[in-house]
N, C-alpha and C positions, 0 to 999 in steps of 0.2 A: 264096179269094184267098191268095195267098203275101204276104210283106211288101212287095215292089217293087209288086204290084198294089195293096196296101192304101194305099201312100203316094200313088200315083197316083190312086185313087179320091178319097182325102182332099183332095190338091191341087185336084183338079175342083170340090169343093165350096165353094172360097174364092170363086167367080164369083157365089155366091148373096148375098154382102155380110154386112151386119149387120142383123138384126132384132129390135127389143126387143118384150118380150111371151112369156107362157109356155105359151099354148096347144098349140104345135107341140111345145115340149119336154115338155110333160106327156103328150101323145099318144104320142110316140117312147117314153118311159120306160114307159108303160103297156103298150105292145105287147112291151116288153122284159121284163116281170114286176115293174116296180117295183122295181129293184136298189136305188134310194137309201133305200127305206123299211127295209132290213135293216142300215142302217148308223148310227152316231151322229156327228154334225158339230159341229166348232168352225167358225163360218162368219166370216169377215173381211171387212171392207169399210172404205173409206176412201179418200183420196187419194194419200197417200205413206206408204211404211214397210211396205205389205201384205207384200212378199215377204221383208223382213227378219223381220218378226213370224212369218210362217208357218214359216220355217226355226228360228226360236228354238223355238216351241210344238212342232214336229215333233221336234225333236231331244230336247226335254226328254220327251215321251210315249214316245219310242223308248227312251231311257235309263231309264224307268220300266218297261220291259218290255213296253209295248203295241204289237201290230202297227198301225203308223201309215201311213194314206195321206197324201198331200199332192198338190193339185192348184192350179196357178198357170197365168198366161198374161200376156205371151206367153213362147214358149221362146226362149233366146238363143243356143245354141251347137249343140245337137242335137236333131232331132225326138224326141220320146218323153220329155225330161227333164222336161216339165210333168207327167207321170203318175208319181209315186213311191210305192212302198212301203219303208218302213223305209231311206230315204234311197237307195234303187237305182231306176233308170229301168226303166220298162216293157222287156220283152225283145220281139224282132221277132216271134217265134212267138205272144206272147200279144196283141201288137198286131194282128197279122193275124187271130186267131181274133175279137178282139170286133169288129173292122172288118167281118169277113166277116157276122157275126150281125147288126150294124147295118144293113148294106147291104139285107139281104133286108128287114128291117122298113120301110126307108125306101122300099124299090120297091114294098111293099104299101100304104104311105100314099099314093104317088103315083097307082097305080092306082085308089085310093079317092077321088080327086079332091083330096086334101090338099096344101098346101104341102110342098116338100121342105125340111127342116131345114138351116140355116145350118152352116158348117164349126163355129163355136164351140159350137152346140148338140149336134153330133155327137160332138165331143170331149169336152163334158161328159158326155154319156151314155156314151162310151165309158170315161171315168174311173169312172162309177158301177158297170159291168160288172165293170172290172178290180178295184176294191177290193172288190166283194162276192166275186168269185172267190178274192181274196186273203185273205179273211175278216179283213178290217180291224176293229180294236176301235174306232179312231177315224179321222176324216178330217179333216183341216185343209184347209178350202175356202175359196180366194181367190175373190172376185166377179170378174168381167171387166169390166164397164162398169156403174157405179151401184150397183143393188142390187135395187130394187123389181122391177124388169122384166127383170133380168139372168137368163141361164138358169141359173145355179146356185141362183136362189132357188126352185125346185121343191122343196127339201128341207123337210122338216117334223119332223125328228128331232133339231132342234138342240139340243145341250146348253148352250153358251154363243155369244153373239156378242161379236166384238171389233171395235171401230171405231178407225182410226187416224186421224191427223190429216184433217181435211176442210178443202180449199182450192178454189179456183177451177181447174176443169179439166174437159174436155168441155161447156163452157157451151151450145153449139148442141144438145146433146142432153139434158143433166141439167137446165139452168136458168142463169139470169144472176146468181144472188146465192148466198151461202154457205147461206142458209136453205134455197133450192129444192133445192140440191144435196143438202143435209144429209137433207131428205125423202127422197130416191132412195136414199141410202146407208142410212137407218133402216128402209127397207122390207124389209131382211132381218130384223129383230127378230121374232122369234116369242113367243106368250103364254107367261108365267110362266117365263122363263129369266133368266139372270143376263147383264147387258150390261155389258162392260168397255171403258171409253173412253180414249183420250188426252185430255189437255186439250184443249180445243176453243174456237174462236171463240165468243163468247156467242151469237150467231145459232145455230149449229150446236148448241151445248149445250141451249138453249131446246128445239129440234126434238126432240133425242134423249130429254131429259127428259119431254117432253110424250107421246112415242110409248110410252116405258116405262111411264108412269103408267096410260096408257089399256090397255096390255096385261098388267098386274100383274107388271112385270118390276123386278127392282132393277137400278139403274144405279150402277157404281162407275168413278171417274174418278182416273186416275194424278194424284199430287200432286208436280208439277215441283219445288216448293220443298224435297222431302224427298229429291231425288236429290243424292248428294254424288259428284262425281267425284274419284277419288284418282289416275289415271294415264292418259296418253293414249299411244295408239302405233298404227302401222299394222297389227300383227300380233296385239297384245295390249294391251287396256284393261281398268281395273279401276273398280269404283264401288260405292257402298252405296245402298240402298232401304230405308227404314224399318228392319225388323228382318234384312235381308239385308245381310250385310257381305262385304267382300272378294270380290265379284262379278267374274268375269274373263270377257271376251267377246273373241272373235277378229275380230269386224266392225269396221272403222275407221269413223270419222266422229263428229263430236260428238253428232249427232242420235241415234246409236245407244243411248246411255243411255237416252233416252226410250223408244226401241223396247224395249230390254230389260226396263225397269221395267214396261212394258204387259204384256210375256210373264209377268213375275213374277205381276202382279195377275191375269192371266187364268188362271195355273196356280192361284192361291189360290181361284178361283172354281170351277175344275174339282175342286179337292178338296172343296169345299162342295157340290158335285153328285155326290159319292161316288167320285171318281177317285183311285186310290191312287197318289200321286206324293211320294217321299222328297225331303228337303231335297237330299241327294246327287245325285239325278236332275236336279233345277233347277240346281244348279250345274254339273253336267256337260253337261247338255244346252244351257245358254247358251254354254259354251266352245266346243262342237262345232259350233255353228251356222256356216254358209257362206252367203254370198248373192253371187255374181259380178254385178257390174253395178252396184254402190251403193258408190261411194268404194272401189273395188277397185285394189290395186296389182297389175299383171300384169309389171311389168318394172323393171329398177333401171338406174342409170348409163347415160342418165337414167331417173328414175323416170316410168313410166307409169301414171296413174290413169284409171280408166273411171267413169263414173257416167251413169244414165240421166235426170237431172234435166231435165225438160220442162216444168214449170209453177213458178209463183211460189213456193208453198212449197218445192218441193226446190231451187229455185235459191239461196233465201235459205240453207237448210240447207247446201248444197254450199259457198256462199261463205263462210260461217262455218268450216266444215271446211278448206277451202283456207288461211284466215287463220291458223288454229289450228296447222296441221300444217305448212305451208310459207310462214309469213309472210315470212321473209327470203330465200327462193328464187325465182329467175326461172321465171316460168310461160308455158309456150306451150300456147295453147287452140286444141283442134280441135274444131269444132262443127258439127252437123247436126241439122237438128229439121224436124218436120212443119209445113205451113202454116197448121193448124188448132190449133196449140199457142200458148202464151203466148210467143211467141219475143221479142217486145219486152221483156217483164219479164226473161227468162232473161239476154238479152244485157245489160241494165242492170246485173244484178248480177255477171256473171261476166267481162264484157270489160274492165272497169278493173282486174281483178286480174293481166291477162296483158301481157307485153311485146310479144308477137305473136299474133296471131289469124289461123287458117286456117279458112275455111268450106268445108264439103262438102255434098253433097246425098245424102241418104239413098236407098238403092238400092231398086228394084223397087217403088216405091210412087207412085201418082198423088196422094198427099196430101204428098208431099216438097217442101219449099221449096227453089227453085234455089239453087245456092251464090252465084251473082252477086247476087240479090237479097238473100241473107242479108249477103252482104258490105257492101252499101250500107247496110243497116239498122245493122250493126255499126261503121259509120264514125262514127255519132253519139257513140260512146263511145270510140273510138280512131283514130288516124292509121295504126296498123301492122296492117292488115288485108289479106289476099289470099284469093282463091278458089282453089280445087284442082279439077281435072277429075275427080276420082276419090278414093275413100278412100284408095286405096294412095299417090296422089300427095300427099295431103294428109298422111299419116304420113311420108312421105318429106321432105316439107318441114319439117315439124316437127322431125325429127331432124337436119337440116341446121341449124337454128337453136339445137339445145340442146346444151348441154356437159353432162358427166358428172354434175354437181352440180344440173342444172335438172330442171323437172318439166314433162311433157307430160300435159295434163289434157284428156281426150277426152270430151265430153258432149252430151247433146240425146236423141235419139230411142234407146230401147232397140234398135231394129231394125238398127243397124250396128254395135254392140259387138262382136257376133261377128266381123265382118269385120275389126275392129280386132285383135281377140286373134289371128286366124289371121296378120295381117300381123306382129304382135310375134313369134309363135311362129317363123315362116318366118325372120325376121331374126336371132333367137337361134339356130337350127338352122344358118344359113348362116355363123354367126361374125360 
């Protein structure tokens, strides 16, 4: 296959939907020679903050001189960005090579009467092939959904696990309580590893503690009270955590201080597992980290901020950041969200912050909540709400309301933030 043929093949796999369970994933990887067994992983699970944490840790390892793979989902702006080595996306030739190898083994599986793997399973296997071929020293691996039955949980050579804050999300699949969801997230923990966790809800903390105790793991938890914020900024922020002073990060948002502190603790755990990482690499890696889609400014005058907040925990964090960074400014909110997300909670936190609200429907998904339905829900919190017939129309309306000193906040599903960025880029290029 060439690149175009590979993309068509992968797109066709999306019709198989999502299937939890590891049997098909293990079978596919075994037929490929179990590439994952030749790699070492930092496995990341949680509800919010996984992407930022992945970027922090990947950049720290790169600064330390390690060939570092990173794998996450979903991709936002360009297919292939989810497969990275040392911060560079997979090339077209390499993607085509890996896809061709995968397609052959999938065909053999189907001939043997086995289920065809889903798109996420195939992409996870593709990542393993790519990282093995790239001779990665470490791979920072983000779970797709949950943990215990997630396709990424086929790995057995985990060095440490990192658990970001756990909150209510994907309840229809993962469970109706924090404890039930935590059980799924804790499923990635392997025996005799070090587990580094953000400060958790007491029910999640209990689950993690019991899981670690049963597997002989050490559990280390970030002490939020020891984080000292020194400066806030959309391009540069600084803080202290325990013995780490004058730490600078480029990611905005008040919650990034906790994410970065979690990355520091994970780095200390990696050191204890024999990974050679200097203090200089930690400082440089934290500063170099980028993660577009979490409180990211993509335009000025008016400021345009994009954020993928789609559950209660993320909405609370976004609410706090908006108040801290833009408390005295007029906010125009553009929001689109899936109907299986906590949209009521997201609206309750974010709509009262805005002078004008514009609802949109996320494109190309049967999970999308129609803009007019979302508008009706938003009316509970504001009279200044309207529905737009497209993302482009929604952004045009937002700019019509905004003066140069105002803020356009675009949030909800990650799936349409790429379209928003394209709109902003076109508007900038057209003057």
